[in-house]
N, C-alpha and C positions, 0 to 999 in steps of 0.2 A: 461919647458913645463907645470909644475904644476901651474905657475902663470898666464898662458894664460886664463884660465876659469874665474877667478875673474875679470880680465880686460874686457873680453868680456861681462860679465854680467853688469858691471858698465856702459858700452857704449850702453846697450839695449835702444832702443827708448822708451820714456815714455810720457804719457799724464797726465796732472793733471785735474781731474774732480772736479769742485767746485760746491757748492750749493746742494750737496747730503749729508745730515747728517752734523755733527758738524765739521768733518775734511775732508780735500781734499782727494780724492782717487788718488793714483799713479797707473796708468794703464801701464802695460808692457806686452809684448808677453807672458812672463811666468805667469803673474797674470790672464790671460784669457785662459790659456791652458786647463782648465776644462770645458769651454763653448763649445757648438756645433760649429763646423767649418762651415763657410759660404764661398762658392766659386762660382763664376759665370764668364762667358765670357761677357765682356762689351765693347761696342763701343759707343763713343760719339764724337761730333764735337768740335774741338778746333779752335782757330784762325789760326792754322797752318795746318788745315785739320783734317780728321778723326783719332782718336786714339783708338786702340783696345788692349785688354789684358785679361788674365785670372787672376782675382783678388781673393785672399784668405785672410780671416781674421775671424772676428766675427761680428754678428749683434749688433749694438749699443743698440737696445731694450733689447737684452739678457744681456748686460753689466749693464744696468739700473736695470733690474729685479734682477740680481745676487747681486747687491749692495743695494737692497731694497729701491730704490729711491722714491717710492711712498707709502711706508708703512705709515699708520696713516692718510692719506688724506681722505677727504669726497668722497662719490661716484662720480666718474668721475672727481675728483679734478685735476688729472694729465693733463686733457685736457686744463687747464689754463696755463700750463707750456710751455716755449720755451727753446731752448738752443742755445748758441752762440759758434761757433767753431772758434778758433783763430790759425793762423799759425805763424811760426817763422818770416816771412817777414811782419807781420801786417795784412795780408789778413784775412777777417772775413766773415762768412756766418751764417745766422740765420735759424733755423728750428723750427717747432712746434712739440710737443709731439703727437698731434692728427694726424699729417702727417705720423709718423712712427708706431703708435699704431696698433697692429695686428687686432683690432676690429673696426678700423675707417679707416684711410688712407691706412694703411698696406703697405707703401712704404719701402722696405728693404733698410736699410742704413748700408753698410758694413764698419767697421773699418778695413781696409786692411793693412797687413804688408808684403804681397808678391804679385808680379805680374809676371806672366809667370814663376813661380817656383823659383824666385829670391827675396831676401829681397828688399823692396822699399827703394831707396836711400833717406835719410833724415827721415826715420821712418814711421809713420802712414800716411794713406791717407783715406779720406772718399770717398766712391763710392756710388752714389745714383742710384740705379737700376731704369731704366725707363727714366732717364733724357736723352734728345737728345743732349744737349750741356753739356760741361764739366766744366762750371764755378763753380758748387757746388762740384766738385771732388777736394776738398781742400787737399793740401799735406803739409808735414812738420808741422803737428799739434802739438801744445804745450799745449793748454788749451781748455777744454769744460766747459762752465758755464751754469748750469741749473738755470733758472730764473722763 
């Protein structure tokens, strides 16, 4: 029973965030536990019909702020930045910082680890609040590259 905890932690889903500082950030549910929780009921259209769920996680903007991603940039310098989200299967989606910045596009982007009160199979999923279609609700995320 004592060995179960370290094994469970080793299998926690992680995302590597690159392009923020000198070293990559290893994001895990434990590493974001101090950030405000974001949860919403979301419905979007998929190729198989509508998909609905109650998603829980953290806002990606809060992750960037907590890791001081934009420290030292000139005024509004972050608006030149984009980020590329990559999944285990090679699927990729690009976003702009201006799109999620609270003072500009203000589109909440949740890095979700739970849906309907259960862990998301495969780890993290991005949920873009306001999207009518689910093509940007990328799952099994492995890397986020800030450019």
